C-alpha positions as CSV (number, residue, x, y, z in Angstrom):
1,X,71.3,-67.8,60.5
2,X,72.6,-71.2,59.2
3,X,75.1,-72.0,56.6
4,X,75.8,-75.4,55.2
5,X,78.9,-75.9,52.9
6,X,79.3,-78.9,50.7
7,X,81.3,-80.1,47.7
8,X,84.7,-80.8,49.2
9,X,86.8,-83.8,48.5
10,X,90.1,-85.2,47.3
11,X,91.4,-84.0,44.0
12,X,94.6,-84.2,42.1
13,X,96.8,-81.2,41.4
14,X,95.4,-79.3,38.4
15,X,91.9,-80.6,39.1
16,X,88.7,-78.7,39.9
17,X,86.0,-78.7,42.6
18,X,82.9,-76.7,43.1
19,X,81.8,-75.8,46.6
20,X,78.3,-74.7,47.4
21,X,76.9,-73.0,50.5
22,X,73.2,-73.0,51.4
23,X,72.2,-70.1,53.6
24,X,69.0,-69.9,55.6
25,X,67.8,-67.2,57.9
26,X,69.2,-64.4,55.8
27,X,69.3,-63.3,52.2
28,X,72.6,-63.6,50.4
29,X,71.9,-60.7,48.0
30,X,71.4,-58.3,50.8
31,X,74.8,-59.0,52.5
32,X,78.4,-59.6,51.9
33,X,79.0,-63.3,51.4
34,X,82.1,-65.3,50.7
35,X,84.5,-68.1,51.6
36,X,87.5,-68.4,53.8
37,X,89.8,-71.3,54.5
38,X,91.8,-72.7,57.3
39,X,94.9,-74.9,56.7
40,X,96.6,-76.8,59.5
41,X,99.1,-74.7,61.3
42,X,98.2,-71.6,59.4
43,X,96.0,-68.5,59.9
44,X,92.6,-68.4,58.3
45,X,92.6,-66.8,54.9
46,X,89.9,-64.9,53.2
47,X,89.5,-66.6,49.8
48,X,86.7,-64.6,48.0
49,X,83.7,-62.4,48.7
50,X,80.8,-60.7,47.0
51,X,79.3,-57.5,48.4
52,X,75.6,-56.7,48.3
53,X,76.5,-54.3,45.5
54,X,78.1,-57.1,43.5
55,X,81.7,-56.2,44.0
56,X,84.0,-59.2,44.1
57,X,87.3,-59.6,45.8
58,X,89.8,-62.5,45.6
59,X,92.9,-63.3,47.6
60,X,96.0,-63.0,45.4
61,X,96.7,-66.6,45.9
62,X,93.5,-67.7,44.1
63,X,93.0,-64.9,41.5
64,X,92.5,-66.4,38.0
65,X,91.8,-69.8,39.4
66,X,88.7,-69.4,41.7
67,X,85.4,-67.9,40.9
68,X,82.8,-66.9,43.5
69,X,79.2,-66.5,42.6
70,X,75.8,-66.3,44.3
71,X,72.4,-67.6,43.2
72,X,69.8,-65.3,44.6
73,X,66.9,-67.6,43.7
74,X,68.4,-70.5,45.6
75,X,70.1,-68.3,48.3
76,X,73.4,-70.0,47.8
77,X,77.0,-69.0,47.4
78,X,79.3,-71.1,45.2
79,X,83.1,-71.3,44.8
80,X,84.4,-72.8,41.5
81,X,88.0,-73.9,42.1
82,X,90.1,-74.7,39.0
83,X,93.8,-75.5,38.6
84,X,94.0,-76.6,42.2
85,X,97.3,-76.8,43.9
86,X,98.5,-78.7,47.0
87,X,98.7,-75.4,48.9
88,X,94.9,-75.0,48.4
89,X,94.4,-77.9,50.9
90,X,92.3,-76.6,53.8
91,X,88.9,-76.7,55.4
92,X,86.7,-74.2,53.5
93,X,84.0,-72.2,55.2
94,X,81.3,-70.0,53.8
95,X,80.3,-66.9,55.6
96,X,77.8,-64.1,55.6
97,X,78.3,-60.6,57.1
98,X,75.2,-59.2,58.6
99,X,75.5,-55.7,60.0
100,X,79.3,-56.3,60.6
101,X,78.6,-59.6,62.4
102,X,80.0,-62.6,60.6
103,X,78.3,-65.9,60.6
104,X,79.7,-69.2,59.3
105,X,78.9,-72.9,59.6
106,X,80.7,-76.2,59.4
107,X,83.4,-76.3,56.8
108,X,84.1,-78.7,54.0
109,X,87.5,-80.3,53.6
110,X,89.4,-79.8,50.3
111,X,92.5,-82.0,49.8
112,X,94.7,-81.5,46.8
113,X,97.1,-84.4,46.5
114,X,98.4,-86.9,43.9
């Protein structure tokens, strides 16, 4: 299973970014997929996930600002991030959960700064 995240960058507070994750070797619609992030000196944080049944969960810190989605045709998982804050600065990783085994790939850096 391989996951490739892209779309990170530098953005000003209040700005938006869209992350995308291409998954190969497994089918996103058959498994729980999502995003987590790792900020320097902090524990990793689950940001958002979609279950195979379509249920969606967000961390309280991003509710109302972030939207997770999957494209079954492209086999990708996206994260639309709006109203970004400096505390959203982190490396973002996409993951897929296959029979309780998580897989993730290289992350993409998101920096929110003026």
